PDB file with one MODEL, atoms N, CA, C and O in Angstrom:
MODEL        1
ATOM      1  N   UNK A   1     -12.484   3.645   1.984  1.00  0.00           N
ATOM      2  CA  UNK A   1     -11.513   3.992   0.972  1.00  0.00           C
ATOM      3  C   UNK A   1     -10.196   4.408   1.621  1.00  0.00           C
ATOM      4  O   UNK A   1      -9.134   3.977   1.172  1.00  0.00           O
ATOM      5  N   UNK A   2     -10.237   5.230   2.659  1.00  0.00           N
ATOM      6  CA  UNK A   2      -9.011   5.727   3.265  1.00  0.00           C
ATOM      7  C   UNK A   2      -8.254   4.631   4.002  1.00  0.00           C
ATOM      8  O   UNK A   2      -7.023   4.630   4.021  1.00  0.00           O
ATOM      9  N   UNK A   3      -8.990   3.693   4.612  1.00  0.00           N
ATOM     10  CA  UNK A   3      -8.321   2.610   5.319  1.00  0.00           C
ATOM     11  C   UNK A   3      -7.557   1.723   4.350  1.00  0.00           C
ATOM     12  O   UNK A   3      -6.460   1.261   4.663  1.00  0.00           O
ATOM     13  N   UNK A   4      -8.120   1.486   3.189  1.00  0.00           N
ATOM     14  CA  UNK A   4      -7.440   0.665   2.183  1.00  0.00           C
ATOM     15  C   UNK A   4      -6.163   1.355   1.720  1.00  0.00           C
ATOM     16  O   UNK A   4      -5.119   0.717   1.584  1.00  0.00           O
ATOM     17  N   UNK A   5      -6.249   2.647   1.482  1.00  0.00           N
ATOM     18  CA  UNK A   5      -5.067   3.403   1.066  1.00  0.00           C
ATOM     19  C   UNK A   5      -3.987   3.346   2.143  1.00  0.00           C
ATOM     20  O   UNK A   5      -2.808   3.189   1.828  1.00  0.00           O
ATOM     21  N   UNK A   6      -4.374   3.471   3.393  1.00  0.00           N
ATOM     22  CA  UNK A   6      -3.420   3.393   4.492  1.00  0.00           C
ATOM     23  C   UNK A   6      -2.795   2.008   4.572  1.00  0.00           C
ATOM     24  O   UNK A   6      -1.598   1.889   4.833  1.00  0.00           O
ATOM     25  N   UNK A   7      -3.578   0.966   4.355  1.00  0.00           N
ATOM     26  CA  UNK A   7      -3.053  -0.403   4.361  1.00  0.00           C
ATOM     27  C   UNK A   7      -2.014  -0.604   3.262  1.00  0.00           C
ATOM     28  O   UNK A   7      -0.957  -1.185   3.505  1.00  0.00           O
ATOM     29  N   UNK A   8      -2.307  -0.131   2.066  1.00  0.00           N
ATOM     30  CA  UNK A   8      -1.361  -0.285   0.960  1.00  0.00           C
ATOM     31  C   UNK A   8      -0.100   0.548   1.185  1.00  0.00           C
ATOM     32  O   UNK A   8       1.002   0.086   0.890  1.00  0.00           O
ATOM     33  N   UNK A   9      -0.244   1.752   1.696  1.00  0.00           N
ATOM     34  CA  UNK A   9       0.910   2.598   1.977  1.00  0.00           C
ATOM     35  C   UNK A   9       1.793   1.944   3.038  1.00  0.00           C
ATOM     36  O   UNK A   9       3.018   1.930   2.912  1.00  0.00           O
ATOM     37  N   UNK A  10       1.173   1.410   4.069  1.00  0.00           N
ATOM     38  CA  UNK A  10       1.919   0.737   5.130  1.00  0.00           C
ATOM     39  C   UNK A  10       2.663  -0.480   4.583  1.00  0.00           C
ATOM     40  O   UNK A  10       3.831  -0.691   4.910  1.00  0.00           O
ATOM     41  N   UNK A  11       1.995  -1.277   3.756  1.00  0.00           N
ATOM     42  CA  UNK A  11       2.637  -2.454   3.171  1.00  0.00           C
ATOM     43  C   UNK A  11       3.807  -2.058   2.277  1.00  0.00           C
ATOM     44  O   UNK A  11       4.853  -2.707   2.292  1.00  0.00           O
ATOM     45  N   UNK A  12       3.632  -1.008   1.511  1.00  0.00           N
ATOM     46  CA  UNK A  12       4.717  -0.545   0.624  1.00  0.00           C
ATOM     47  C   UNK A  12       5.917  -0.081   1.433  1.00  0.00           C
ATOM     48  O   UNK A  12       7.052  -0.451   1.133  1.00  0.00           O
ATOM     49  N   UNK A  13       5.673   0.726   2.456  1.00  0.00           N
ATOM     50  CA  UNK A  13       6.773   1.196   3.294  1.00  0.00           C
ATOM     51  C   UNK A  13       7.454   0.033   3.999  1.00  0.00           C
ATOM     52  O   UNK A  13       8.678   0.013   4.128  1.00  0.00           O
ATOM     53  N   UNK A  14       6.667  -0.936   4.456  1.00  0.00           N
ATOM     54  CA  UNK A  14       7.239  -2.089   5.155  1.00  0.00           C
ATOM     55  C   UNK A  14       8.194  -2.854   4.247  1.00  0.00           C
ATOM     56  O   UNK A  14       9.279  -3.246   4.676  1.00  0.00           O
ATOM     57  N   UNK A  15       7.798  -3.068   3.002  1.00  0.00           N
ATOM     58  CA  UNK A  15       8.653  -3.788   2.050  1.00  0.00           C
ATOM     59  C   UNK A  15       9.918  -2.984   1.744  1.00  0.00           C
ATOM     60  O   UNK A  15      11.011  -3.546   1.678  1.00  0.00           O
ATOM     61  N   UNK A  16       9.770  -1.685   1.560  1.00  0.00           N
ATOM     62  CA  UNK A  16      10.916  -0.845   1.202  1.00  0.00           C
ATOM     63  C   UNK A  16      11.896  -0.649   2.362  1.00  0.00           C
ATOM     64  O   UNK A  16      13.103  -0.557   2.141  1.00  0.00           O
ATOM     65  N   UNK A  17      11.389  -0.586   3.589  1.00  0.00           N
ATOM     66  CA  UNK A  17      12.246  -0.284   4.731  1.00  0.00           C
ATOM     67  C   UNK A  17      12.721  -1.511   5.493  1.00  0.00           C
ATOM     68  O   UNK A  17      13.599  -1.393   6.348  1.00  0.00           O
ATOM     69  N   UNK A  18      12.171  -2.682   5.210  1.00  0.00           N
ATOM     70  CA  UNK A  18      12.573  -3.907   5.903  1.00  0.00           C
ATOM     71  C   UNK A  18      14.063  -4.200   5.766  1.00  0.00           C
ATOM     72  O   UNK A  18      14.684  -4.584   6.757  1.00  0.00           O
ATOM     73  N   UNK A  19      14.669  -4.038   4.592  1.00  0.00           N
ATOM     74  CA  UNK A  19      16.110  -4.309   4.491  1.00  0.00           C
ATOM     75  C   UNK A  19      16.972  -3.433   5.409  1.00  0.00           C
ATOM     76  O   UNK A  19      18.101  -3.800   5.736  1.00  0.00           O
ATOM     77  N   UNK A  20      16.448  -2.291   5.817  1.00  0.00           N
ATOM     78  CA  UNK A  20      17.192  -1.387   6.702  1.00  0.00           C
ATOM     79  C   UNK A  20      16.898  -1.664   8.175  1.00  0.00           C
ATOM     80  O   UNK A  20      17.427  -0.987   9.057  1.00  0.00           O
ATOM     81  N   UNK A  21      16.047  -2.668   8.436  1.00  0.00           N
ATOM     82  CA  UNK A  21      15.709  -3.013   9.814  1.00  0.00           C
ATOM     83  C   UNK A  21      14.617  -2.165  10.421  1.00  0.00           C
ATOM     84  O   UNK A  21      14.459  -2.142  11.641  1.00  0.00           O
ATOM     85  N   UNK A  22      13.860  -1.467   9.596  1.00  0.00           N
ATOM     86  CA  UNK A  22      12.789  -0.599  10.086  1.00  0.00           C
ATOM     87  C   UNK A  22      11.465  -1.336   9.984  1.00  0.00           C
ATOM     88  O   UNK A  22      11.132  -1.888   8.936  1.00  0.00           O
ATOM     89  N   UNK A  23      10.719  -1.343  11.064  1.00  0.00           N
ATOM     90  CA  UNK A  23       9.377  -1.937  11.057  1.00  0.00           C
ATOM     91  C   UNK A  23       8.344  -0.832  10.879  1.00  0.00           C
ATOM     92  O   UNK A  23       8.491   0.266  11.417  1.00  0.00           O
ATOM     93  N   UNK A  24       7.316  -1.131  10.131  1.00  0.00           N
ATOM     94  CA  UNK A  24       6.271  -0.143   9.865  1.00  0.00           C
ATOM     95  C   UNK A  24       4.950  -0.690  10.396  1.00  0.00           C
ATOM     96  O   UNK A  24       4.566  -1.820  10.094  1.00  0.00           O
ATOM     97  N   UNK A  25       4.262   0.126  11.189  1.00  0.00           N
ATOM     98  CA  UNK A  25       2.984  -0.263  11.778  1.00  0.00           C
ATOM     99  C   UNK A  25       2.004   0.885  11.579  1.00  0.00           C
ATOM    100  O   UNK A  25       2.386   2.052  11.658  1.00  0.00           O
ATOM    101  N   UNK A  26       0.750   0.559  11.323  1.00  0.00           N
ATOM    102  CA  UNK A  26      -0.271   1.602  11.213  1.00  0.00           C
ATOM    103  C   UNK A  26      -1.475   1.236  12.056  1.00  0.00           C
ATOM    104  O   UNK A  26      -1.717   0.066  12.350  1.00  0.00           O
ATOM    105  N   UNK A  27      -2.225   2.255  12.440  1.00  0.00           N
ATOM    106  CA  UNK A  27      -3.458   2.069  13.200  1.00  0.00           C
ATOM    107  C   UNK A  27      -4.561   2.785  12.437  1.00  0.00           C
ATOM    108  O   UNK A  27      -4.460   3.976  12.144  1.00  0.00           O
ATOM    109  N   UNK A  28      -5.617   2.040  12.120  1.00  0.00           N
ATOM    110  CA  UNK A  28      -6.748   2.616  11.397  1.00  0.00           C
ATOM    111  C   UNK A  28      -8.030   2.241  12.142  1.00  0.00           C
ATOM    112  O   UNK A  28      -8.684   1.259  11.791  1.00  0.00           O
ATOM    113  N   UNK A  29      -8.393   3.014  13.165  1.00  0.00           N
ATOM    114  CA  UNK A  29      -9.577   2.677  13.948  1.00  0.00           C
ATOM    115  C   UNK A  29     -10.863   2.796  13.137  1.00  0.00           C
ATOM    116  O   UNK A  29     -10.942   3.569  12.182  1.00  0.00           O
ATOM    117  N   UNK A  30     -11.834   2.045  13.521  1.00  0.00           N
ATOM    118  CA  UNK A  30     -13.128   2.077  12.857  1.00  0.00           C
ATOM    119  C   UNK A  30     -14.229   2.437  13.834  1.00  0.00           C
ATOM    120  O   UNK A  30     -13.961   2.856  14.960  1.00  0.00           O
ATOM    121  N   UNK A  31     -15.445   2.275  13.407  1.00  0.00           N
ATOM    122  CA  UNK A  31     -16.601   2.576  14.249  1.00  0.00           C
ATOM    123  C   UNK A  31     -16.799   1.427  15.230  1.00  0.00           C
ATOM    124  O   UNK A  31     -16.760   0.257  14.849  1.00  0.00           O
ATOM    125  N   UNK A  32     -17.010   1.772  16.491  1.00  0.00           N
ATOM    126  CA  UNK A  32     -17.196   0.779  17.539  1.00  0.00           C
ATOM    127  C   UNK A  32     -18.522   1.024  18.241  1.00  0.00           C
ATOM    128  O   UNK A  32     -18.829   2.148  18.637  1.00  0.00           O
ATOM    129  N   UNK A  33     -19.306  -0.039  18.392  1.00  0.00           N
ATOM    130  CA  UNK A  33     -20.563   0.069  19.130  1.00  0.00           C
ATOM    131  C   UNK A  33     -20.239   0.134  20.625  1.00  0.00           C
ATOM    132  O   UNK A  33     -19.475  -0.686  21.133  1.00  0.00           O
ATOM    133  N   UNK A  34     -20.818   1.104  21.322  1.00  0.00           N
ATOM    134  CA  UNK A  34     -20.617   1.271  22.757  1.00  0.00           C
ATOM    135  C   UNK A  34     -21.983   1.345  23.435  1.00  0.00           C
ATOM    136  O   UNK A  34     -22.995   1.509  22.754  1.00  0.00           O
ATOM    137  N   UNK A  35     -22.030   1.229  24.757  1.00  0.00           N
ATOM    138  CA  UNK A  35     -23.316   1.361  25.448  1.00  0.00           C
ATOM    139  C   UNK A  35     -23.999   2.704  25.164  1.00  0.00           C
ATOM    140  O   UNK A  35     -25.226   2.796  25.149  1.00  0.00           O
ATOM    141  N   UNK A  36     -23.196   3.728  24.942  1.00  0.00           N
ATOM    142  CA  UNK A  36     -23.738   5.054  24.651  1.00  0.00           C
ATOM    143  C   UNK A  36     -24.378   5.096  23.267  1.00  0.00           C
ATOM    144  O   UNK A  36     -25.406   5.747  23.078  1.00  0.00           O
ATOM    145  N   UNK A  37     -23.780   4.410  22.308  1.00  0.00           N
ATOM    146  CA  UNK A  37     -24.250   4.424  20.923  1.00  0.00           C
ATOM    147  C   UNK A  37     -24.185   2.984  20.376  1.00  0.00           C
ATOM    148  O   UNK A  37     -23.250   2.648  19.648  1.00  0.00           O
ATOM    149  N   UNK A  38     -25.167   2.133  20.718  1.00  0.00           N
ATOM    150  CA  UNK A  38     -25.096   0.727  20.332  1.00  0.00           C
ATOM    151  C   UNK A  38     -25.215   0.482  18.825  1.00  0.00           C
ATOM    152  O   UNK A  38     -24.698  -0.519  18.329  1.00  0.00           O
ATOM    153  N   UNK A  39     -25.879   1.363  18.097  1.00  0.00           N
ATOM    154  CA  UNK A  39     -26.035   1.189  16.659  1.00  0.00           C
ATOM    155  C   UNK A  39     -25.369   2.353  15.946  1.00  0.00           C
ATOM    156  O   UNK A  39     -25.880   3.473  15.976  1.00  0.00           O
ATOM    157  N   UNK A  40     -24.228   2.101  15.303  1.00  0.00           N
ATOM    158  CA  UNK A  40     -23.578   3.194  14.567  1.00  0.00           C
ATOM    159  C   UNK A  40     -24.499   3.769  13.505  1.00  0.00           C
ATOM    160  O   UNK A  40     -25.299   3.046  12.912  1.00  0.00           O
ATOM    161  N   UNK A  41     -24.386   5.065  13.266  1.00  0.00           N
ATOM    162  CA  UNK A  41     -25.282   5.749  12.331  1.00  0.00           C
ATOM    163  C   UNK A  41     -25.188   5.239  10.907  1.00  0.00           C
ATOM    164  O   UNK A  41     -26.191   5.233  10.193  1.00  0.00           O
ATOM    165  N   UNK A  42     -24.005   4.808  10.471  1.00  0.00           N
ATOM    166  CA  UNK A  42     -23.879   4.412   9.071  1.00  0.00           C
ATOM    167  C   UNK A  42     -24.805   3.263   8.712  1.00  0.00           C
ATOM    168  O   UNK A  42     -25.156   3.100   7.543  1.00  0.00           O
ATOM    169  N   UNK A  43     -25.207   2.467   9.686  1.00  0.00           N
ATOM    170  CA  UNK A  43     -26.112   1.349   9.412  1.00  0.00           C
ATOM    171  C   UNK A  43     -27.521   1.840   9.066  1.00  0.00           C
ATOM    172  O   UNK A  43     -28.309   1.113   8.461  1.00  0.00           O
ATOM    173  N   UNK A  44     -27.825   3.069   9.454  1.00  0.00           N
ATOM    174  CA  UNK A  44     -29.162   3.612   9.205  1.00  0.00           C
ATOM    175  C   UNK A  44     -29.249   4.342   7.875  1.00  0.00           C
ATOM    176  O   UNK A  44     -30.353   4.664   7.436  1.00  0.00           O
ATOM    177  N   UNK A  45     -28.132   4.616   7.221  1.00  0.00           N
ATOM    178  CA  UNK A  45     -28.162   5.356   5.977  1.00  0.00           C
ATOM    179  C   UNK A  45     -28.524   4.443   4.831  1.00  0.00           C
ATOM    180  O   UNK A  45     -27.885   3.407   4.647  1.00  0.00           O
ATOM    181  N   UNK A  46     -29.528   4.798   4.055  1.00  0.00           N
ATOM    182  CA  UNK A  46     -29.916   3.956   2.916  1.00  0.00           C
ATOM    183  C   UNK A  46     -28.822   3.943   1.840  1.00  0.00           C
ATOM    184  O   UNK A  46     -28.201   4.967   1.552  1.00  0.00           O
ATOM    185  N   UNK A  47     -28.607   2.785   1.269  1.00  0.00           N
ATOM    186  CA  UNK A  47     -27.641   2.652   0.191  1.00  0.00           C
ATOM    187  C   UNK A  47     -26.209   2.467   0.639  1.00  0.00           C
ATOM    188  O   UNK A  47     -25.317   2.331  -0.198  1.00  0.00           O
ATOM    189  N   UNK A  48     -25.963   2.459   1.960  1.00  0.00           N
ATOM    190  CA  UNK A  48     -24.601   2.272   2.451  1.00  0.00           C
ATOM    191  C   UNK A  48     -24.480   0.853   2.970  1.00  0.00           C
ATOM    192  O   UNK A  48     -25.218   0.448   3.868  1.00  0.00           O
ATOM    193  N   UNK A  49     -23.549   0.099   2.407  1.00  0.00           N
ATOM    194  CA  UNK A  49     -23.324  -1.264   2.887  1.00  0.00           C
ATOM    195  C   UNK A  49     -21.890  -1.365   3.363  1.00  0.00           C
ATOM    196  O   UNK A  49     -20.953  -1.039   2.635  1.00  0.00           O
ATOM    197  N   UNK A  50     -21.730  -1.825   4.607  1.00  0.00           N
ATOM    198  CA  UNK A  50     -20.392  -1.979   5.184  1.00  0.00           C
ATOM    199  C   UNK A  50     -20.289  -3.323   5.837  1.00  0.00           C
ATOM    200  O   UNK A  50     -19.243  -3.663   6.388  1.00  0.00           O
TER     201      UNK A  50
ENDMDL
END
């Protein structure tokens, strides 16, 4: 939910500020499988689909 909101906010700012020459960029990191934790926990929670 929060990543979607950030995407829309970024797109809105980009459209509004583009005429002034301002570029808008956002970073929304997600869960990454690593050797330390190969299976993220959210995959184990019942009823959660991602």
